[in-house]
N, C-alpha and C positions, 0 to 999 in steps of 0.2 A: 625473448623480448620483454620488458617490465611495462608494468601499466603502476601506476597510482591514482587511486581512488579518493577523493577530498569529499565525506560523508557527512553533512548535515545531521543535526540532532543529537541525541545522547547515546546512539548506539544499540537501541533493543527495541525502537518502532518499524513501522511501515518504512522510512528511510532508508535505514538500517539492511532489512530483509530485501530492499530493492539493490542495494550494493552487493550482499553477499550471492542473489542468484545473477549479477552480471559476471563476478569474481569468476563463480561455478563456472558459465557458458566460455570466459576465457582462459580458464586453468583448464578446460578441456582441448582449447586449441594451441598449446603451449606457452601462454602466455603465463608469467610470473606477475603474482599481485600484490600491494603492498597497500595499507589504507592510512589514512589522517581522518582524525577526529578531534575534535575541539578539547582542549586540555581538561575541561569540567567532565566529560562524557563517560559512565561508565564501561558502557562499550560491551553488554553482558550478551547481547545476542552472538557478537564477533567470540568472544570467549567460549562461549558455548560450543562452539563450531571450531574453536583450535586455533582463533586468528589472534596475533597482537598487531600494536596500531602505534602509528606516530601520533603524540602528542603537537599541535599547532594550536592555531587560533580561527576559532569559526564564528563568526558573529553572527546573529536571526535576525531578524524582522519580524517576525510573526507569521512568516508563510502566505495561506490566503488571509488570516487574522490579521495582518498589518497595518498601521499607522503610520500616520505621518511621523508621528513622535518617534516611533520604535523603528523607524526606517531610516533615520536621523541619527540615531541612536548606534546602529548597527553601522552606518557609513563612518562613522567617526571612527571604529574600530576596524576599519578596512585596511589601511595602509598598515600596520601591525601586521595583520593576517596574511595580506599578500606577501609582504617579505619575507615571513615563515614559510609562506608555503614555494614559495620559490627556492628560498634555501634547501629545503627539504629534496623538492625535485631534483637540484643539483646534486645532491649530496649522496641519493640514493640510485641516479645515473635513469631516470625514468625514461622510459621511449614517448611516453603520451599520458595524459591524464586525463580522467574521468571525474566531473565534479558534478554529486548527488544532490541535486535540489535544492532551493534556496540558497542560505547563504553558502553551504558547501560547491555549490553551482558556478557562483560569482568569484570566490576565491579560487578554485580549481581554475577557474579562466583566466583570472588575471594573474596567478602565481605562473599559471603554465609562458601567459604570453612573454612578462618578464624572464624568463628562463628558457624562453626559446625553443618550446616544445609543442609537438602535436594537441590538442586538447578538443574535448567531446563535452559537453554539458544534457544531463538528465533532467528538465523546464519543467515545472508544475505552477508555478507560482505568480502574481504579475509583476512581482519584481524580478526574478530571474531572468522571466519570459522578456524584459526590456532589455535588460546589461548583457546575457549570454549572448545572442544573435549576433551583436558585436564584433564580438572577440572572436567565435569559433563557433563550429558546427555544432546544432542543436537538435537533440530530439524530445519532443512535445510529449508528454504523457497525458492521457484521458483526461486527468482534472481538470488542465487548462482549455477555455472555451478555443482556442484556438484549434486543438485537435479534431474539432468539428467542420472546419471550414475544408474549401474544396483546390482554392489555391492557398501555399502557404508562402511565410515572408522570406525571405533570404536566408540562405543558411540554418533553415529548420526543415526537419522531417519528422515524420509520424511514429510511436512507437506505443505498443501494447505495453502493459507494465511486465518485467521479466520476472519471470515464477518458478519457484523450485521446480527439481525435476520430479520432486517429489508428490508434486501436487497430479502428475499422470498415474502414480503407482497408488491413489485413492480405492478402496475395497469396502463396498456397503457390509461385507458378514463381518469385519473386523470392528467398524462404527457400532455394529449391532451387538458384537461381544463389550463394547466398552460401556455401551450406555446402561447395557442389563446388570451393570456393577450400581447402577442408581435404585434404590428403591423406589422410587416414585415414578420409573419408567414404565410404561405400556406397552407393551410389544405391537397388541391389539390396535391401537393409535397411532394416527399420521404424525409424524415427528418436523416440527419447526425450529430453528436455529436464529438465535438472536446473537448478533454481534456487532460491536461498534470497530473491529480490529483488539489491538493487544488493550488498551484502556474502555472502560465502560463510561460510556457519556449518561446524562441525566437522561436524554432525551429518550433511548433505550430502555434505560429502567421501565420510565411512564410507557414505551410502547408494549411489551414484554406483559405488564401488569396489567395495562389495558384489554389484554386479549384472555387473560387469565382469568380476569375478574367475569368476562363476558362468557365463557364456555370453557369445558373442563375436557373437549373433544379431541386435544391434542397433547402431546407432548413438548413441553416447551423448555427447550434448552436456551439456557444462556452461559457465553462464554466471555472472558477477560476478566481484567483486573479494574476493580471501579477506581475509579478518580479521585472518589469520598466513601471512608467505610461505610457508612450511612444509609449507600445506595442499596447495602443489602439488606436492611432494617426491611423494605419494602417487599424485597425476595423471600425473605424470611417469612414473610404472613401470608405467602401463598402458595399453590401448588405449582412449582418453579424449578426447575433441577438446573442448579449454577454449578455448572462445568471448572470455574477459572480458568485459569491461563492451559489451554491444551497443546500439546504438538501431534497431535493426531486430526489437524483440521480437515485434512486430505480424507481422511475416512470418515470422518461426522459430514461433511457436505455432499460425498459416494452415497451414504445412507439418508441422511432424509430429504422430505419430500419438500419443504420448502424455506427461505432462507432470508429472513428480516436484517437487513444489514443497512450501515448507512451512505447515504449516496455521495461516495467518494473512495479511494484507493483498491488497495490490495484484493481486498476480502471477495469484492464483486466478480474480478477476475476469477479469483480462486475458485467459490460458486459456479462458475460460468464452466469452468474447465471438466466439472462432476455435472454440467449438465441439470442443475438445480434453479430452477424458477426462483427471482428473487424479488422480493418487495422493499425497495429504497426509501429508507424514512429522509426527509429535505431536513434542513437547518438544523440539526442536531450536533454539530461539533461546529462550534463558534458560530452559528449562524449561518456556517457556510450554503452554497446551491451549486451545487456541481452538475447537475442535469444527464448523470450517468443513464437514464433511459433514454437520452438524445444520442447517447454514443453506441450503446448495445440496445438497441433498436427492437422493440417487438420480446424481447426476451427480461424486460425489469417492469415492474409496475411501480409507478413514484406519487410517493402519498407523504402526506404528512403526520406527525407525529400524532394528532388527533384522530385522523383515520385511519390508522392501525388497522383496527377489526375491519373496517366496510374493506380496506385493500386487501387485507388477509383471504376475504371469502370470494372479491373479485379474483382473487391470483387460482384460486381454487376452482372456481367456476370456468376457469379459462386456459385451463393446467395444460391441456394438450397444444395449444398453438402457442404458449410461454416455453413450450418443454421442446417444441421444434425449431423456436428462436435461440434458444440458449444453444442447439447440439451445432447452431452456424458460426458460433465464436467459440467452442469449446478449442478446435484445432489450430486457429488463428494465437487465440490466447497462450497456450502449450508451447507453442513456435516462436513467442517472443524474444526469449532468450536467445537463443541460435539466431535468429534474425538481426537483432543488434549486434550481438557478438560479431559477425559477419561485415556486417556493414563499416562497423569500427575498422574492422584490421582491411579492410580493402581499402580506405581511406589511407591509414597508417602506413600502409606496404606502399 
C-alpha cells in the first residue's frame, strides 16, 4: 500500500515534523510513503532523515495569519497546483493521500478528488478547516478552535499532534550532560527552557530577557534559530544560554524544570510527554492566540509576554498541581501517531 503526503511549508519546520511523524507511524504498518513539497521548498528536515520528495506547486495563504488578499492570491494558483497533484497521484499510483496543513491539506484534498483516490487532511487553520471537510475526512489538530468542541462537524475527528518515537526516549541525565558543555550552566539552579519552535520570534526574546533581568536564580536556556540575527544581540548582553537548533530536545525537556513556549504547535506536546509544566506565551507568532491552556487544562499557565516573570513565579508556586496534570496528557500525546495511523488505515481498508 502506498501513501502520498502533500506537505505545506518549506520542509524544515513544524509542518514537516508532523508529516515525518505520520510517515514513521505508517511505515511501521508496512505502508510505503512518498512526499510532495512545493518546488521552492528546501526540504531540509526530510533530507536529514534520508527522504527525497516530489516537486509540485503548493500555494500558501499564510495559515493562521492569512488575510483576504493572501487567500485570493493563493486561490489563483490553486488550479495549476491541483492538476499537478492529480498527475503525481496517478503517476506514483498512490492508494491514498494525506494533505498536511494549510495549502498542503487543500491541494492534497483536491488532487485526490480529481484522481479518484481516498484522502485525509490534517487541518489547523481557518482556511483548510473550511475547504477540506467538504472533500474528505479530516483530523483537527489542537491549534484549531474546533478541537475544543464537544460535537464536531461532519467529516471531522480530533487528533493530538503526531510525535516522534524519540520523544518517549528522553533522558534527564543525557540532557544534563549536554547542558554541562555550556560554561554558564549551574547544576545547582533550576532550569527553564525557552522555545518558539525551530524559529525564535521576537516575543520569545523579550520573554527570556525579562526573566534574566529580574533574577539570576535559574538556568535560562533558549533554543531555535532567530528570525532576525539582531535578536541575539539582546541575548549576548545577558546571562542566557543560547543552544541554537538542538536535536536533543527530548533530553532537554526531560531534564528541565519548566518550559516557556509559544501558545501553539508541536513543542507544547513535546514538553508534556516529558511531564514538564509549561508557561505558554500568547500572541507571539504573528499575533496568534491558540488557547492551548484550554486544550491541556491544568498543565499550562497562559501568559502575555509582559507578564512572563510573574507567570514563571506562579508556575513554580503551583508546580505540584501543574506537574500532576501534565502526566494526564503525556500518554495521550505519545500515542497520537499510532492512533492517527490506525484510524486512517481502518478507513482505507
